[in-house]
N, C-alpha and C positions, 0 to 999 in steps of 0.2 A: 168132684168130691163133693162141692154144694149140693148135688140133688140129695144128698143124706141128710143136709139140714131143714129143717122145720121155722117157719117164721113166723114173729109175733110182731105184728105193727111195722113199721116202715124201718125199724132199724135192729130189731133183736131175732138172731139165728139160733136154734137149739137143736141138739139130739142127743141119745140116747145112747150110752155105752153099755152095752149089754153084759160085756165081761167085768167091769169095774163096778157095773150098776151106779154109775156116775151120770149126771145131765150137764153138758158142756152146753154154756150159752156163750154167744160172741155177740157185743156190740159193733155192729156194722155200719158205721159213718167213717169208712176210712180216711175220706177227703177231707172231713173236719177233724179230723185225728180221733174220731170217737167221742167226742165232747158229749158231756150230758144236756142235756135239754127236755122239757117236760113229756115228752113223749117217750123217750128211752125209759124214763123213769117209771113212767105210767106200764110201760109194756113189759119192762124187765121184773115189775112187779108182780105183775099180773100172770106171766111163768112161773115164779118163784110161789104165788099163791095156789096155782094149778098143781104143781107137782111135791107141795110139803107133806101130804099124807098121804103120797103115794108109797108103798109100801116095796117096790119094784125099785125104788131110787131112794139111794144111802147116802150121796154126797152129792152136791154140785161146784163145777169148775165154771169161771167167773176169766173170759180172758177178750181181748180186741181183736179186730179185724185189722190185718196186716201186721208189719213188723216195726212200724214206726212208734206207736203209740198204743198201750192200754185203753187209758182214759185222760187226754190231755186237760183236763178238767171241764166247768160246766160252761155251755153257750152264754157269754157273757150277753150277747146282744138281746136275750131272752129278759135279762133283769137290770138295765143298765138305767131306765128311766124309772124304777121302781124308787117307792117312798118307806116309810119306815114299817106303815103296816103290811104291805106288800112283801118286804122282805121278809120281815118276820115270820109271815103265811106261808113264805117259800122255804124257810129253813123248816119250820114245822110240819108242813106236809110232805117234805121231801125226806126226814125223819123218820114220820110215819107210815108213810107209805114205801119207803125202800130201806134206807140207811139201818135203821134200829129194826126194822126186819128181818135184816140180813145177820144183824148180830144177835138175836133171839132167834135164827131159824132152827128149827129140831134137827135139821139135817147139819152136818160141817158143810161151811162152803171154804173152797180154795180159788184164791185170787192168783192168776197167773197173770202176773205184769210182764208185759212183752214188749215195753218199749218205755214211751213216758208216762208215768203216774203223776198228775200235780191237781193241786186243787180238790175238787171234786172227786176226782179221780182216786189220788190217791187216797181220801177220805173213804171211798168205797171200798177199797183194799183193806183199809183198815178196820173195815167193820167186818171182814171175813175170819172167820175163825185161822185160819193157816194162810200164809203168803209166800208164794216163788215167784226170783225175778229171773228173766234173760240177762246177760253178761252186757246187754247194750243198754237197760233199763237205767230211768233216771227220772227220782221221785223228789217231789217237794210240794210245800204250802204256799203258795206265794202271795197270797189273798192281801196280809199286811203292803205290800206294793200295789195295793189297787184302792188302798184305802178302808178297806174293809178286814174281816175276820175269817176264817174257815167256819162254815154253818152249819154242816153237816157232820156233826162230831168229832171235827180234828183236832178240836183245843182238848177234849176228852180223850179221845182212844190213843191220839198219837202219845199223850205223857203215860197213860196206862202201859202201852207199851214198850216205850224206850225209856222212860224214866223223864222227871221234871227237866230236867238242868237240858238235855240235848234238847227236848220238844221245845224248851223255850228256845233256845238257838236256832233250829230250823223255823221255828212259827217267826218270831221275831224279824229276822235276816231274810226271810224267804230262799234262802238258798235251796238249789237243786243237790240230791247227791246222786252217789253213782249206787248202784246194784251190790258192789264189793263192800262200800261202807254201810250200807242199810244191812247188808248180812253180819258185820261188824256190829253194830250196835242193836241186832235184833230185831230189827223192824221187818226184815225175811226171814224164814227158814232155809233157803237152798237160793243157791245162783246157778243156772245150768247156761249150757249154750243155746240160742234163740231155736233150733230146730228138734231141741230135747225136751222144752219146756213142757208140753202139754204132756208128753210120755211120763214123767216125772211126775206131774198132778195126777194123772191117771194110776200110777203106782201107790202114790198115798190112798187114793179111793180104792183102792183093791185092799190094802190094809185094813180102809176103816170097815168095807164090806163083810170082814170077819168078825166084827163087833157086834154086841147088842144094840139095836135102836131107840132101846128105851134107857139105855146106859148113855149112850149119845145124847141124847135130849136131857136127860139129868144132869151129865157133866155140863152140856152148855151153860142150863141154867145155873147150876152151882156157881161155877169159874165166874160167870158174870154177876154174880150177886155179890161178890166182895168187893166190886168196884160201883155201886149202886149210891149216887149221891144226886146233888140238885145240880151240879156244874150245866148239866144238858141243856136246861130250862135257860139257864143264866147265858150260856153259849148264845142261842135263839135271839133271846131280849137284846143282847148287845150286839148282834150281828144287823138287828134289825134298825137300830138307833145311829149304825153307822150310815147308813144311806142316806140323812138328814143334812152328810157334812160336804160342805166343798172339796173336800180332799178326797172323797171317795168319786164325784163327778171327773175331778183332774185322774186320777188312778184311771177310772174306768175309761175315759177320752183319750190318755197315753197309749193305753195298752192295744185299744182300737187301733190308734195313730203310729203305732210303733215307733213310740220314741219314751223319753224316759220322763216321768212324771215331776212336776213340780208343786210339790206340798210347800202349804202353808205352815209355816212353824210355829 
């Protein structure tokens, strides 16, 4: 089956499903649980740029390689030694290159959450217009347990989708939730068996291809417009500031050493 996939960069596979007019994009870092790194963000962004104006493509499906993870967060080793400016630039550039690009994409983006979607992985799904999850999926934003906050739009998009109260609980506790709970609170549209996940997404894509492409673009713009505020910039600023704290250093060290953090109170 892989012979049908095209490759962009080291870790992005994609193919065009001609029946549904959808492009399926797969993040292929299975041994790293498809964790986001700079290369993945740039390669995924490039694929999206190349297909955005292609009239033969009406929607996009993003998923992860294997059965364990959609995207199990960001690659923490890439930023564990960052200071405030580097962290602020990381958040801003990630949003500009990928996360906000997905939110404002001209075509609907469907996230097929096929396992763990944590941190930046859940933030990518939250940037999508539609989310589906397999029955084995687990979702969460554990950044506060590392001494930081979600920096790729998570504080903004989660509250928009599930409401402030539930978003506060998920972010402030860092807890994971099941796909069934995610469906109950409106975080995902459907929960299906793992082997049926992509087919369900393709079914939605087939419905999307019967609508006007100009209407889709206008609808995405209009729905997003009702949420426009300054919170996105504030999130980036606060994300960067936390990289100067002792608790960030402790939180990341504890994560990499697989132990509980001992935060300064």
